[in-house]
C-alpha positions in Angstrom: 13.5 -59.2 9.7 12.2 -62.6 10.8 9.0 -61.1 12.0 8.4 -59.4 8.7 9.0 -62.6 6.8 6.6 -64.4 9.1 3.8 -61.9 8.4 4.4 -62.1 4.7 4.3 -65.8 4.7 1.1 -65.8 6.8 -0.4 -63.5 4.2 0.4 -65.8 1.4 -1.0 -68.8 3.3 -4.3 -66.9 3.8 -4.5 -66.1 0.1 -3.8 -69.7 -0.8 -6.6 -71.1 1.5 -9.2 -68.6 0.1 -11.8 -70.4 -2.1 -11.4 -69.6 -5.8 -15.0 -68.4 -6.0 -14.2 -65.6 -3.5 -11.7 -63.9 -5.8 -12.6 -62.3 -9.1 -10.7 -63.0 -12.4 -8.7 -59.8 -12.1 -7.8 -60.5 -8.5 -6.6 -64.0 -9.3 -4.5 -62.7 -12.2 -3.0 -60.0 -10.0 -2.0 -62.5 -7.3 -0.6 -64.9 -9.9 1.4 -62.0 -11.4 2.7 -61.0 -8.0 3.9 -64.6 -7.3 5.5 -64.9 -10.7 7.3 -61.5 -10.4 8.7 -62.0 -6.9 9.4 -65.7 -7.0 13.1 -65.1 -7.5 13.3 -61.3 -6.9 15.4 -59.5 -4.3 15.2 -55.8 -3.4 18.8 -55.8 -2.2 20.4 -55.7 -5.6 20.3 -53.1 -8.4 17.6 -54.3 -10.9 19.7 -54.5 -14.1 20.3 -57.4 -16.4 24.0 -56.5 -16.8 25.9 -55.2 -13.8 27.8 -52.8 -16.0 24.6 -51.2 -17.2 23.6 -47.8 -15.9 20.2 -47.5 -14.3 18.5 -44.2 -15.1 16.4 -42.6 -12.3 14.2 -39.6 -13.1 13.6 -37.2 -10.3 10.6 -34.9 -10.0 9.9 -32.5 -7.1 6.5 -31.0 -6.5 6.5 -28.2 -4.0 3.8 -29.8 -1.9 6.1 -32.2 0.0 6.0 -34.9 -2.6 9.1 -36.3 -4.4 8.4 -38.5 -7.4 11.1 -41.0 -8.6 10.8 -43.2 -11.6 13.1 -45.9 -12.9 13.0 -49.2 -14.9 13.3 -52.5 -13.1 14.8 -55.1 -15.4 13.2 -58.0 -13.4 9.6 -56.7 -13.3 8.5 -57.3 -16.8 5.4 -59.2 -18.0 3.1 -59.6 -20.9 -0.2 -57.9 -20.2 -2.1 -60.4 -22.4 -1.0 -63.3 -20.3 -2.6 -61.6 -17.2 -5.9 -60.4 -18.6 -4.5 -57.1 -20.0 -3.3 -56.1 -16.5 -1.0 -53.1 -17.2 0.1 -52.0 -13.7 0.1 -53.2 -10.1 0.5 -51.3 -6.9 2.7 -53.0 -4.2 4.5 -51.9 -1.1 7.7 -50.0 -1.8 9.6 -52.2 0.7 9.2 -55.2 -1.7 11.1 -53.6 -4.6 14.5 -52.1 -5.0 14.6 -48.4 -4.4 17.3 -45.9 -5.3 19.2 -44.4 -2.4 18.4 -40.9 -3.5 18.9 -38.5 -0.5 19.0 -34.8 0.1 22.6 -33.8 0.4 22.1 -30.6 2.3 19.5 -32.0 4.7 19.4 -30.4 8.1 16.7 -32.6 9.7 17.7 -35.5 11.9 14.3 -37.3 11.6 14.1 -40.1 9.1 11.7 -39.5 6.2 8.3 -41.1 6.7 8.0 -42.6 3.2 8.6 -46.3 3.8 4.9 -47.2 3.9 3.9 -45.8 0.5 3.2 -48.0 -2.5 5.0 -48.1 -5.8 3.3 -48.4 -9.2 4.9 -51.1 -11.4 4.0 -51.2 -15.1 4.4 -54.1 -17.5 7.5 -52.7 -19.1 9.3 -52.5 -15.8 8.8 -48.8 -15.1 8.5 -48.2 -11.4 7.1 -44.9 -10.1 7.4 -44.1 -6.5 5.6 -41.0 -5.1 7.3 -40.5 -1.7 5.7 -37.7 0.4 8.4 -36.2 2.7 8.7 -33.2 5.0 12.4 -32.3 5.3 14.6 -29.4 6.3 17.4 -28.1 4.1 20.3 -25.9 5.1 21.1 -22.9 2.8 22.7 -19.5 3.3 20.3 -16.6 3.9 21.3 -13.1 3.0 19.2 -10.5 4.9 21.2 -7.4 3.9 18.1 -6.1 2.0 15.6 -7.0 4.7 12.5 -6.7 4.4 13.0 -6.4 0.6 15.2 -9.4 0.3 15.1 -12.3 -2.2 16.5 -15.7 -1.2 17.5 -18.7 -3.2 17.8 -22.1 -1.5 19.1 -25.1 -3.3 17.9 -28.7 -2.7 20.5 -31.1 -4.0 19.4 -34.7 -4.6 21.7 -37.6 -5.6 22.6 -41.2 -4.9 24.6 -41.7 -1.7 26.5 -44.9 -2.8 26.0 -45.4 -6.5 28.3 -43.6 -8.9 27.4 -42.3 -12.3 28.3 -45.5 -14.1 25.8 -47.4 -12.0 22.9 -44.9 -11.5 22.2 -41.8 -13.4 20.0 -39.1 -11.9 18.2 -36.6 -14.2 15.3 -34.1 -13.6 12.0 -34.8 -15.3 11.5 -31.2 -16.4 13.2 -27.8 -16.4 11.7 -26.9 -13.0 9.7 -28.3 -10.1 5.9 -28.3 -10.3 4.2 -25.5 -8.3 0.6 -26.6 -9.2 -0.2 -27.9 -5.7 1.7 -25.3 -3.8 -0.2 -23.4 -1.0 0.7 -19.7 -1.0 2.7 -18.5 2.0 1.8 -15.3 3.8 5.4 -14.2 4.2 7.2 -15.5 1.1 6.3 -15.4 -2.6 7.7 -18.3 -4.6 9.2 -17.1 -7.9 10.1 -20.6 -9.2 12.1 -23.7 -8.6 14.4 -24.4 -11.6 16.2 -27.7 -11.8 19.9 -28.2 -12.8 21.9 -31.4 -13.2 25.5 -31.6 -12.3 28.2 -34.2 -12.5 30.8 -34.0 -9.8 34.0 -36.0 -9.1 34.9 -36.2 -5.4 38.4 -36.8 -4.0 37.4 -40.2 -2.5 36.4 -41.8 -5.8 37.4 -41.7 -9.4 33.9 -42.2 -10.9 31.6 -39.3 -11.4 28.5 -38.7 -9.2 25.6 -36.9 -10.8 23.1 -34.9 -8.8 20.1 -32.7 -9.4 19.7 -29.3 -7.7 16.3 -27.7 -7.4 16.8 -24.0 -6.5 13.9 -22.5 -4.6 13.6 -18.8 -5.5 11.8 -16.8 -2.8 10.9 -13.1 -2.4 9.7 -11.8 1.0 6.3 -10.1 1.2 7.3 -6.8 2.6 3.9 -5.1 3.0 3.5 -6.0 6.7 7.0 -4.8 7.5 6.5 -1.6 5.6 3.3 -0.8 7.4 4.4 -1.8 10.9 8.1 -0.9 11.0 9.1 1.3 8.1 6.4 3.9 7.7 6.3 4.8 11.4 10.0 5.4 11.3 9.6 7.5 8.2 7.0 9.7 9.8 9.0 10.0 13.0 12.2 11.0 11.0 10.2 13.7 9.2 8.9 15.0 12.5 12.3 15.3 14.1 13.5 18.4 12.0 10.4 20.3 13.1 12.1 20.9 16.4 14.0 23.7 14.7 10.7 25.3 13.8 9.5 25.5 17.3 9.9 28.9 19.1 12.7 28.9 21.6 10.5 30.4 24.2 8.1 27.4 24.0 10.5 25.2 26.0 9.6 22.1 23.9 12.4 22.0 21.4 14.7 19.6 23.3 11.7 17.6 24.6 10.6 16.9 21.0 14.0 15.6 20.0 14.3 13.4 23.1 10.8 12.0 22.5 11.5 11.2 18.9 14.8 9.5 19.9 12.9 7.3 22.5 10.3 6.4 19.9 13.0 5.3 17.5 14.6 3.2 20.2 11.4 1.3 20.9 10.9 0.6 17.2 14.5 -0.6 17.0 13.9 -3.1 19.7 10.7 -4.4 17.9 12.8 -4.7 14.7 15.5 -6.7 16.4 12.9 -9.2 17.6 11.3 -9.7 14.2 14.5 -9.8 12.2 16.3 -13.1 11.5 19.8 -13.3 12.9 22.5 -12.6 10.4 26.1 -11.4 10.0 25.3 -8.3 8.0 23.1 -5.4 9.1 19.9 -5.3 7.1 18.7 -2.3 5.1 16.0 -1.3 7.5 18.5 -1.6 10.4 20.8 0.8 8.6 17.9 3.2 8.1 17.0 3.1 11.8 20.7 3.8 12.8 21.0 6.7 10.3 17.7 8.2 11.5 18.7 7.9 15.2 22.1 9.5 14.4 20.4 12.3 12.6 17.9 12.9 15.5 20.8 12.9 18.0 22.7 15.5 16.1 19.6 17.6 15.6 18.9 17.6 19.4 22.5 18.6 20.1 22.3 21.4 17.6 19.0 22.5 19.1 20.7 22.8 22.5 23.5 24.9 21.0 21.1 27.2 19.2 19.0 27.7 22.3 22.3 28.7 24.0 22.7 31.4 21.4 19.1 32.5 21.8 19.4 33.0 25.6 22.7 34.9 25.6 22.8 37.2 28.6 23.8 40.9 28.8 27.5 39.9 29.3 27.6 38.3 25.8 30.0 39.6 23.2 28.6 41.2 20.1 28.0 39.1 17.0 31.3 38.8 15.1 31.7 40.8 11.9 31.9 37.8 9.7 28.8 36.3 11.2 27.0 39.6 10.9 27.8 39.8 7.2 27.4 36.1 6.2 24.7 34.9 8.5 22.7 37.9 9.5 23.2 39.4 6.0 23.3 37.0 3.1 21.9 33.8 4.7 19.1 35.7 6.5 18.0 37.2 3.2 18.2 33.9 1.4 16.1 32.1 4.1 13.7 35.1 4.5 14.4 35.5 8.2 13.2 39.0 8.9 12.1 41.2 11.7 8.4 42.1 12.2 7.3 44.5 9.5 10.5 43.9 7.4 10.0 42.7 3.8 11.5 39.3 2.8 14.9 39.6 1.1 15.9 42.8 3.0 17.9 42.8 6.2 17.2 45.4 8.8 19.8 48.1 8.8 21.5 48.6 12.1 20.9 52.0 13.4 22.9 53.6 16.1 21.2 55.2 19.1 20.7 59.0 18.8 23.2 60.9 20.7 22.2 63.6 23.0 23.5 66.9 21.6 22.6 70.3 22.9 20.3 72.1 20.5 21.7 74.8 18.4 21.1 78.4 19.5 21.6 77.8 23.2 24.2 79.9 24.8 27.4 78.2 25.9 29.7 79.4 28.6 28.9 81.5 31.6 25.4 82.8 31.7 24.1 85.8 33.7 20.5 84.5 34.0 19.7 83.1 37.4 17.3 80.5 36.1 19.6 79.1 33.4 20.3 75.4 33.5 24.0 75.9 33.2 24.1 76.8 36.9 22.6 73.4 37.9 25.7 71.3 37.5 24.4 68.5 39.7 21.3 68.2 37.5 23.3 68.1 34.4 25.5 65.3 35.8 22.4 63.2 36.5 21.0 63.8 33.1 24.3 62.7 31.5 24.3 59.5 33.7 20.8 58.6 32.6 21.6 59.1 29.0 24.7 56.9 29.3 22.7 54.2 31.0 20.1 54.4 28.3 22.7 54.1 25.6 24.3 51.0 27.2 20.9 49.4 27.7 20.1 50.0 24.1 23.4 48.5 23.0 22.9 45.4 25.2 19.4 45.0 23.8 20.6 45.3 20.3 23.3 42.6 21.1 20.7 40.2 22.5 18.4 40.9 19.5 21.3 40.1 17.1 22.0 36.7 18.9 18.3 35.8 18.9 18.1 36.6 15.2 21.2 34.6 14.6 19.5 31.7 16.4 16.5 32.0 14.2 18.7 32.0 11.1 20.5 28.8 12.3 17.1 27.2 13.1 15.8 27.9 9.6 19.0 26.7 8.0 19.2 23.4 9.9 15.4 22.8 9.4 16.0 22.7 5.7 19.1 20.6 6.0 17.8 17.9 8.3 14.4 17.8 6.5 16.1 17.2 3.2 18.3 14.5 4.8 15.3 12.7 6.3 13.4 12.9 3.0 16.2 11.6 0.9 16.9 8.7 3.3 13.2 7.8 3.4 12.9 7.8 -0.4 16.0 5.7 -0.8 14.5 3.0 1.5 10.9 3.2 0.2 12.0 3.0 -3.5 13.2 -0.6 -2.7 9.6 -1.6 -2.1 8.6 -0.6 -5.7 
C-alpha cells in the first residue's frame, strides 16, 4: 500500500512540474477536476450522503465475458460548466468505491482479472464499470436425453457483505445481451433471461437481493447423430437379417456375433464422448436395448439351427406344433414348399403300401415258376419295402423339422425387425 501511494504521489508531482503551455485547456480542466473530486475522497466507504440510504447498483451481463455495473456515487458530482463542459472522465477503478458484487455459484479459484480496467464517471455521479471476466460457474447438468439434451445454468450475482437496506441489485434488462456472443460448435444458446430475488438468510435479519442470469443451452446433436446414432440404427436393422439367411450357409450365428461386437465398439466410443452423470442417457439406453435384442436373436438363431439339423433319431413334430405352426402360422407367413402356392400348406401324404395286385392267386400254386415258391426272395422284398418305408418316414420327419425352423425364422425376422425399427424411430424422433 505504501508503494502504491508513493507512485501516485510521484505522478502528481510530475504533473505539477509540467509547464502550463504543455497541457491543453481540456487537459488542465480534467486534472483540476480530478484533484477537486479526490481531495477528500476515499474508496473504502460506501458513497452515500446518508448512511441509511440504499445505493442502487444496476447489473448487466453480456455473453462475451463482460460484466457491466453502474451506480451513483454521491461524492463524484460536478458542474460541467465549471470545467469547460467536461461531462465525463475515465479513471482507474481502484480509485473509486466499487460494489462487492460476486458470483455466488463460482467454481473457479482464480481471482478475476478486472482490477486494471477504468471506470467512467459522469458529472451527475453515475459510475459505469465494464469489467471483463472469465469465470467458471457450477450448475447441475442433466444428460438423460443426451445427445438431444437442453441445459439451464444459472449465474447468481449479488453483494457479499451489503444487505438490501444498504445496496440494492437490479438487472438492467429482462435478459442478458447476446449481441457479441460467438457461436459455439457444440451448444446453441437459446437465451439468458434475468430474474431478481430477495432472500433472507439465517445469519442475518435483513434481506439480500441478488440477480440470476439463467443461461439456456441446447446441444447441437448433428455430429452425434451422424457418428454414433445412425451407425447403431443401421447395425440394429441388420441384426434381424440373420433369420433370413439359409441355415446351410453357416453364417447365421457369425452375423449375430459380428453385429454384437460392432455394437460393443460403438458403446466404448460413446462412453468416451459422453459426460459423466448419474442417469443413463437416452442413446446409452438405446445401445443397451439394441445389444440385448441382438443377444436374444443370436440365441434364438442357435435354437432354430438345432431344429433344422435334427437327426434321424428325432421325434416327430408334435400335433399342436403341426397344426399351429406348420398349419396356420406357415400359411400366414407364406412359408411353403417348392411349387406350393402361398396360403396353402402341403398335405401330408402317407407312403404307398405294397399290396399284392388283384387277380393273383393266393395259396398253394402248382406252377413251378410261381413266385410263391420263392419264400426267401419274398422275405428280402418285404425287408426292402420296410426299410424304404422307415427311410421315407425319417425323411418326412426331418423335412417337418426343417420347415418348422423356416417358419420360426420367418416369424422372428418380422418380430425383431419391427422391434429394431420402433426403437430406432423412438430415438430419431427426438432429433426433430
